[in-house]
C-alpha positions in Angstrom: 36.3 -61.2 -95.0 37.7 -58.7 -92.6 34.9 -56.1 -92.8 32.0 -55.6 -90.4 28.8 -57.6 -90.8 25.9 -55.5 -89.6 23.3 -58.2 -88.6 23.2 -60.7 -85.8 24.5 -64.0 -86.8 21.3 -65.9 -86.1 19.3 -63.5 -88.4 21.9 -63.7 -91.2 22.2 -67.5 -91.1 18.5 -68.3 -90.8 17.3 -65.8 -93.4 20.2 -66.4 -95.8 21.5 -62.9 -96.3 24.6 -60.8 -95.4 24.5 -57.1 -94.7 28.0 -55.5 -94.8 29.3 -52.0 -94.4 30.6 -50.1 -97.4 34.2 -50.8 -96.5 33.5 -54.5 -96.4 32.0 -54.3 -99.8 35.0 -52.4 -101.1 37.4 -55.0 -99.7 35.5 -57.9 -101.1 35.1 -56.3 -104.5 38.8 -55.2 -104.6 39.9 -58.8 -104.0 38.4 -59.9 -107.2 38.5 -56.9 -109.5 41.4 -54.6 -108.5 41.7 -51.1 -107.2 39.2 -49.5 -109.7 36.5 -51.8 -108.4 37.4 -50.9 -104.8 37.0 -47.2 -105.6 33.7 -47.9 -107.2 32.5 -49.9 -104.2 33.6 -47.2 -101.9 31.0 -44.9 -103.6 28.2 -47.4 -103.0 25.5 -46.8 -100.4 26.3 -47.4 -96.8 25.0 -51.0 -96.7 25.3 -53.7 -99.3 23.1 -56.7 -98.9 24.2 -60.1 -100.3 21.3 -62.5 -101.0 20.5 -65.7 -102.8 17.4 -67.4 -104.3 16.7 -68.7 -100.7 16.5 -65.2 -99.2 13.0 -64.2 -98.2 11.7 -60.8 -99.5 10.3 -60.1 -96.0 13.8 -60.4 -94.5 15.1 -57.9 -97.1 12.3 -55.5 -96.2 13.2 -55.8 -92.5 16.9 -55.0 -93.2 15.8 -52.0 -95.3 13.5 -50.8 -92.6 16.5 -50.8 -90.2 19.2 -49.4 -92.4 17.4 -47.5 -95.1 18.0 -48.2 -98.9 20.3 -51.1 -99.5 22.2 -52.3 -102.5 21.4 -55.9 -103.4 24.0 -58.3 -104.7 22.8 -61.8 -105.7 25.0 -64.9 -105.5 24.9 -68.6 -105.5 23.5 -70.1 -102.2 26.7 -72.0 -101.4 28.8 -68.9 -102.0 26.6 -66.9 -99.7 26.7 -69.6 -97.0 30.5 -69.5 -97.2 30.5 -65.7 -97.0 28.3 -65.7 -93.9 30.6 -68.2 -92.2 33.6 -66.1 -93.1 32.0 -62.8 -91.9 31.2 -64.2 -88.5 34.2 -66.4 -88.1 35.5 -64.2 -85.2 32.1 -63.5 -83.8 31.2 -66.8 -82.2 28.5 -67.7 -84.7 27.8 -71.0 -82.9 25.6 -69.0 -80.4 22.6 -69.5 -82.6 22.7 -73.3 -82.8 19.3 -75.0 -82.3 20.8 -77.6 -79.9 20.5 -76.1 -76.5 22.7 -77.2 -73.6 20.5 -78.2 -70.7 21.5 -76.2 -67.7 20.3 -77.4 -64.2 21.0 -74.1 -62.5 19.5 -71.5 -64.9 19.0 -68.2 -63.2 16.5 -66.3 -65.3 16.5 -63.2 -63.2 20.3 -62.9 -63.4 20.2 -63.3 -67.2 17.4 -60.7 -67.4 19.4 -58.2 -65.4 22.5 -58.7 -67.7 20.5 -58.1 -70.9 20.9 -54.8 -72.7 17.9 -52.6 -73.4 17.4 -53.8 -77.0 14.4 -52.2 -78.7 14.8 -54.3 -81.9 16.7 -57.5 -82.6 18.4 -55.8 -85.6 19.7 -53.0 -83.4 22.1 -55.3 -81.7 25.2 -56.5 -83.6 25.3 -59.4 -81.2 22.1 -61.3 -80.4 23.8 -63.6 -77.8 21.9 -62.0 -74.8 18.6 -62.6 -76.5 19.6 -66.2 -77.4 20.7 -66.8 -73.8 17.3 -65.5 -72.6 15.3 -67.7 -74.9 17.5 -70.7 -74.2 17.1 -70.2 -70.5 13.3 -69.9 -70.8 13.2 -73.2 -72.7 15.5 -75.0 -70.3 13.6 -73.9 -67.2 10.2 -74.6 -68.7 11.2 -78.2 -69.6 12.8 -78.7 -66.2 9.6 -77.6 -64.4 7.4 -79.6 -66.8 5.6 -76.7 -68.4 3.3 -77.3 -71.3 3.3 -73.7 -72.5 5.3 -70.5 -72.3 3.4 -67.1 -72.5 5.3 -64.0 -73.3 2.9 -61.1 -72.9 3.4 -57.3 -73.3 1.6 -54.7 -71.2 1.9 -50.9 -71.0 4.9 -50.8 -68.7 6.3 -54.3 -68.5 6.4 -57.7 -70.2 5.4 -60.9 -68.3 6.6 -64.4 -68.9 4.4 -67.2 -67.6 4.6 -71.0 -67.6 1.5 -73.2 -67.7 2.4 -76.0 -65.3 -0.1 -78.8 -64.5 -2.8 -76.8 -66.3 -2.4 -73.5 -64.3 -0.4 -70.4 -65.4 2.4 -69.2 -63.1 4.4 -66.0 -63.4 8.1 -66.6 -63.9 9.8 -63.3 -64.7 8.8 -59.8 -65.7 11.4 -58.6 -68.3 11.9 -54.9 -69.1 9.5 -53.7 -71.8 12.4 -52.5 -73.8 13.6 -56.1 -74.6 10.1 -57.5 -75.4 10.4 -56.9 -79.1 13.8 -58.5 -79.2 12.5 -61.7 -77.6 9.6 -61.9 -79.9 11.8 -61.3 -83.0 14.2 -64.0 -81.9 11.3 -66.5 -81.4 9.9 -65.6 -84.9 13.3 -66.1 -86.5 13.6 -69.6 -84.9 10.0 -70.4 -86.0 10.7 -69.1 -89.6 8.0 -66.5 -89.3 7.8 -63.1 -91.0 9.5 -60.7 -88.5 8.5 -57.7 -90.6 4.8 -58.5 -90.2 3.7 -57.3 -86.8 0.0 -56.6 -87.6 -1.3 -60.1 -88.2 -1.3 -63.3 -86.1 1.2 -66.0 -87.2 1.8 -69.6 -86.5 5.1 -71.6 -86.8 7.1 -74.4 -85.4 10.6 -74.9 -83.9 12.4 -78.3 -83.6 14.9 -78.3 -80.8 17.2 -80.7 -79.0 17.5 -79.6 -75.4 20.0 -81.7 -73.4 19.9 -84.3 -76.1 16.1 -84.6 -75.8 14.0 -83.8 -78.9 11.3 -81.2 -78.3 8.9 -79.6 -80.8 7.7 -76.1 -80.1 4.5 -74.7 -81.6 4.7 -70.9 -81.8 1.7 -68.6 -82.0 2.0 -64.8 -82.2 -0.8 -62.3 -81.8 -0.8 -58.5 -82.1 -2.1 -56.5 -79.1 -2.3 -52.9 -78.1 1.1 -53.0 -76.5 3.0 -55.2 -79.0 3.0 -58.8 -80.1 2.4 -61.6 -77.6 3.7 -65.1 -78.2 2.6 -68.5 -76.8 5.0 -71.5 -77.2 3.4 -74.9 -76.8 6.1 -77.4 -75.8 5.7 -80.9 -77.1 8.1 -83.4 -75.6 8.3 -86.1 -78.3 9.3 -88.8 -75.8 6.2 -88.0 -73.6 4.0 -89.5 -76.4 5.3 -93.0 -75.7 2.8 -93.6 -72.9 0.6 -96.5 -71.9 -3.1 -96.0 -71.0 -2.5 -97.4 -67.5 0.2 -94.7 -66.9 -2.3 -92.0 -67.9 -4.6 -93.0 -65.0 -7.2 -95.3 -66.7 -8.4 -97.8 -64.1 -8.5 -101.6 -64.9 -12.2 -101.9 -65.7 -12.3 -98.8 -68.0 -9.1 -99.9 -69.7 -10.5 -103.4 -70.3 -13.7 -102.0 -71.8 -11.8 -99.4 -73.9 -9.4 -102.1 -75.2 -12.5 -104.1 -76.3 -13.8 -101.0 -78.2 -10.5 -100.3 -80.1 -10.2 -104.0 -80.9 -13.3 -103.9 -83.1 -12.7 -104.1 -86.9 -14.8 -101.1 -87.7 -16.7 -98.3 -86.1 -16.0 -94.9 -84.4 -14.4 -94.4 -81.0 -14.4 -90.8 -79.8 -12.3 -89.1 -77.1 -13.8 -85.9 -75.8 -12.9 -83.1 -73.4 -11.8 -79.5 -73.4 -8.4 -78.2 -74.7 -5.5 -79.5 -72.6 -7.4 -82.5 -71.2 -5.0 -85.0 -72.8 -7.3 -86.3 -75.6 -4.5 -86.5 -78.2 -2.2 -88.3 -75.7 -5.0 -90.9 -75.1 -5.4 -91.5 -78.8 -1.6 -91.9 -79.3 -1.5 -94.4 -76.5 -4.4 -96.3 -78.1 -2.6 -96.3 -81.5 0.5 -97.6 -79.8 -1.5 -100.6 -78.5 -3.0 -101.2 -82.0 0.2 -100.7 -84.0 1.4 -103.9 -85.7 3.0 -104.8 -89.1 -0.4 -106.4 -90.0 -2.3 -103.0 -89.8 -2.1 -99.9 -92.0 -2.7 -97.0 -89.5 -3.0 -93.5 -90.9 -3.6 -90.2 -89.1 -4.6 -86.7 -90.0 -3.7 -84.1 -87.4 -3.3 -80.4 -86.8 -0.5 -80.4 -85.9 1.4 -83.7 -85.7 2.3 -83.6 -82.0 4.3 -86.8 -81.6 5.9 -89.0 -84.2 4.8 -92.6 -84.0 7.0 -95.2 -85.6 5.2 -97.4 -88.2 2.2 -95.0 -88.5 1.6 -92.7 -91.5 0.8 -89.2 -90.2 -0.5 -86.4 -92.3 -0.4 -82.7 -91.3 -3.4 -80.4 -92.0 -2.4 -77.1 -93.7 -5.1 -74.5 -94.1 -2.8 -72.2 -96.1 -2.9 -74.7 -99.0 -6.4 -75.8 -98.4 -5.3 -79.2 -96.9 -8.3 -79.6 -94.6 -9.3 -82.6 -92.4 -11.9 -83.5 -95.0 -9.6 -83.4 -98.0 -6.9 -85.3 -96.1 -9.4 -87.9 -95.0 -10.7 -88.5 -98.6 -7.1 -89.1 -99.7 -6.4 -91.4 -96.8 -9.3 -93.6 -97.7 -7.6 -94.3 -101.0 -4.5 -95.5 -99.2 -6.1 -98.8 -98.1 -6.1 -98.0 -94.3 -7.2 -100.4 -91.5 -7.3 -97.8 -88.8 -7.7 -94.0 -89.1 -7.1 -91.4 -86.5 -8.6 -87.9 -86.9 -7.0 -85.2 -84.7 -10.4 -83.4 -84.4 -13.8 -83.5 -85.9 -14.6 -79.9 -86.5 -17.3 -79.8 -89.1 -20.1 -81.8 -90.8 -18.0 -82.8 -93.8 -15.3 -84.3 -91.6 -17.9 -86.1 -89.5 -19.7 -87.5 -92.5 -16.5 -88.9 -94.0 -15.6 -90.4 -90.6 -19.0 -92.1 -90.4 -18.9 -93.4 -93.9 -15.3 -94.7 -93.3 -16.5 -96.6 -90.2 -19.4 -98.1 -92.1 -17.2 -99.4 -94.9 -14.9 -101.4 -92.7 -12.5 -99.0 -91.0 -11.9 -98.3 -87.3 -11.9 -94.6 -86.8 -10.5 -92.9 -83.7 -11.2 -89.2 -83.3 -11.4 -86.3 -80.8 -14.3 -83.9 -80.2 -14.6 -80.8 -78.0 -17.5 -81.5 -75.6 -17.9 -81.4 -71.9 -18.8 -85.1 -71.4 -19.5 -88.3 -73.2 -23.2 -87.8 -73.7 -22.6 -84.3 -75.2 -20.5 -85.9 -77.9 -23.5 -87.8 -79.2 -25.8 -84.7 -79.3 -23.0 -82.7 -80.9 -22.7 -85.0 -83.9 -26.5 -85.0 -84.3 -26.5 -81.2 -84.1 -23.8 -81.1 -86.8 -26.2 -82.9 -89.1 -25.3 -86.6 -88.9 -28.4 -88.8 -89.4 -29.4 -90.7 -86.2 -29.6 -94.1 -88.0 -26.0 -93.6 -89.3 -24.6 -92.5 -85.9 -26.3 -95.4 -84.0 -24.8 -97.9 -86.5 -21.3 -96.5 -86.5 -20.6 -95.2 -82.9 -18.9 -97.8 -80.7 -18.3 -95.6 -77.7 -17.1 -92.2 -76.2 -14.4 -91.6 -73.7 -14.6 -88.3 -71.8 -11.7 -87.2 -69.7 -10.1 -84.5 -67.6 -6.7 -84.1 -65.9 -6.6 -83.5 -62.1 -3.5 -82.2 -60.4 -1.7 -84.7 -58.1 -0.7 -83.8 -54.6 2.9 -83.1 -54.0 4.3 -86.1 -52.1 6.7 -83.9 -50.2 4.2 -81.6 -48.5 0.7 -83.2 -48.6 -0.9 -83.7 -45.2 -3.8 -85.7 -43.9 -6.2 -84.2 -41.3 -7.8 -87.4 -40.3 -10.6 -87.3 -42.9 -8.9 -86.3 -46.2 -5.7 -85.1 -47.8 -4.8 -81.4 -48.3 -2.3 -79.5 -50.3 0.3 -77.5 -48.4 3.0 -76.2 -50.7 6.8 -76.4 -50.6 9.9 -75.7 -52.8 9.5 -79.0 -54.7 6.1 -78.0 -56.1 6.6 -74.3 -56.5 4.5 -73.7 -53.3 1.3 -74.9 -55.1 0.8 -78.1 -53.2 0.6 -80.1 -56.5 3.0 -81.7 -58.9 2.0 -83.6 -62.0 -1.4 -84.6 -63.3 -3.5 -87.8 -63.7 -6.6 -88.6 -65.6 -10.2 -89.1 -64.7 -12.5 -90.8 -67.2 -16.0 -91.8 -68.1 -16.7 -94.4 -70.9 -20.1 -94.4 -72.7 -20.5 -97.6 -74.7 -23.2 -97.7 -77.4 -25.6 -100.6 -76.6 -29.2 -101.1 -77.6 -30.5 -98.6 -75.0 -28.1 -95.9 -76.2 -28.9 -96.7 -79.9 -32.6 -96.2 -79.1 -31.9 -92.8 -77.5 -29.9 -91.8 -80.6 -32.7 -92.9 -82.9 -35.1 -90.8 -80.9 -32.8 -87.7 -80.9 -32.9 -87.8 -77.1 -31.5 -84.9 -75.1 -28.1 -84.9 -73.6 -29.5 -85.5 -70.1 -31.6 -88.5 -71.2 -28.5 -90.1 -73.0 -26.4 -89.6 -69.9 -29.1 -91.1 -67.7 -29.4 -94.2 -70.0 -25.6 -94.6 -69.9 -25.5 -94.4 -66.1 -28.3 -97.0 -65.9 -26.1 -99.2 -68.0 -23.2 -98.8 -65.5 -21.3 -95.8 -66.8 -19.3 -94.0 -64.0 -19.0 -90.2 -64.4 -15.7 -88.5 -64.2 -16.3 -87.4 -60.7 -17.2 -90.9 -59.6 -14.0 -92.2 -61.3 -12.0 -89.5 -59.4 -13.2 -90.9 -56.1 -10.4 -93.6 -56.3 -7.8 -90.8 -56.4 -9.3 -89.3 -53.3 -9.2 -92.6 -51.5 -5.5 -93.1 -52.4 -4.5 -89.6 -51.4 -3.5 -88.7 -55.0 -5.6 -85.5 -55.2 -7.9 -83.4 -53.1 -11.7 -83.1 -53.2 -11.4 -79.4 -54.1 -9.2 -80.2 -57.1 -11.6 -82.9 -58.3 -14.6 -80.5 -58.0 -12.7 -77.8 -59.8 -12.0 -80.0 -62.8 -15.3 -81.8 -63.1 -17.5 -78.8 -62.4 -21.2 -79.6 -62.3 -20.7 -83.2 -63.3 
């Protein structure tokens, strides 16, 4: 095809459609039906849109919004793929490949200055500048160890921030004019509806950056100044960690190993969002994984793929809930079940029943400490006699930032953060865990039967030898791994 394609290559390829100018349509039709067909095609509307059964209606609507009424021509999917390849043969179509070359010297500010003022992704016949910008953001975020990328619109500017070691950090402030183009490109990569700008959307991107597999969870949210996007970066290789590497000390690790070695019962891991609960569960499953055990999980989403373990994804859009998935899993003859999060009474009840019928259940719960997990389940509606019989123990955890080894300094009494180019002038680089482990013994079972308060359960656990997260963090202070201020910030009023 020698005519002009009217859409960016990435949009055409990923949404399986081809918009061509009238002269392109005339040339293509003439090649198969002679001059009379060419004359007829020349009288067509300005844009002809070639589609297949795989083309989404929302993509057609977006093209129509940009160009006005279009003439649709349906064809076989393979023919359309070949036509797209031919249309962009001279346009460097490989720019939209999902494999991103890892660049060690990315200059985001330079890329941002070189970008045209694109108000909409479809208004550019070449989306390469937008692709370079997104690729550069992903490359730099992975190089700096970011867990999230925030792209936020405000009245005059857009702001891109990375969450590194739990804290947000401004990276660049792109021109507001290119914000919509960045969001549209991200939505295309995540296979979201780019025509829908009024509702929140969630999607996923699978990438290879520098040969390393990376999953990106994408969430968009409409605001008063446009859509904002948050990209959660999940390094698949980071999931292959050992509990010792996560910061669990020898005594806690030994006791935790004893809990997860039990043939049945519930072990909970609790803490706020971003405290590393899922990583701890994955590390526990890695220790338990063997050909003799049938291990099944239900997660939202599946963050890391574990070899030899059956993992099920929750999908609210088709009513695939935690409870429904759990009921199905129990018919799959499991030995060990991992629940990504206990969110409601139904899921909690199924987990308890599974543990009482001979299964080991590992799960996460959102509470501030270990004792609060017990009262949370009771408040949900779990009967005390069932909980006391099934609960083996609760691990509560937080992540504290580690001092940068290049710039930390000691004043004679304790270590302090200074800040240098190695740590982005924050004084910290990397994180490590602090833990508290509540084991269910007779004293705790009595407290559960009596529906004791959170404070009473905590006091009973401490009398039995439980160390709080702050007490556990004291070892990191002694070793110069973190600061007292950081430990107090993370553990709060512990």
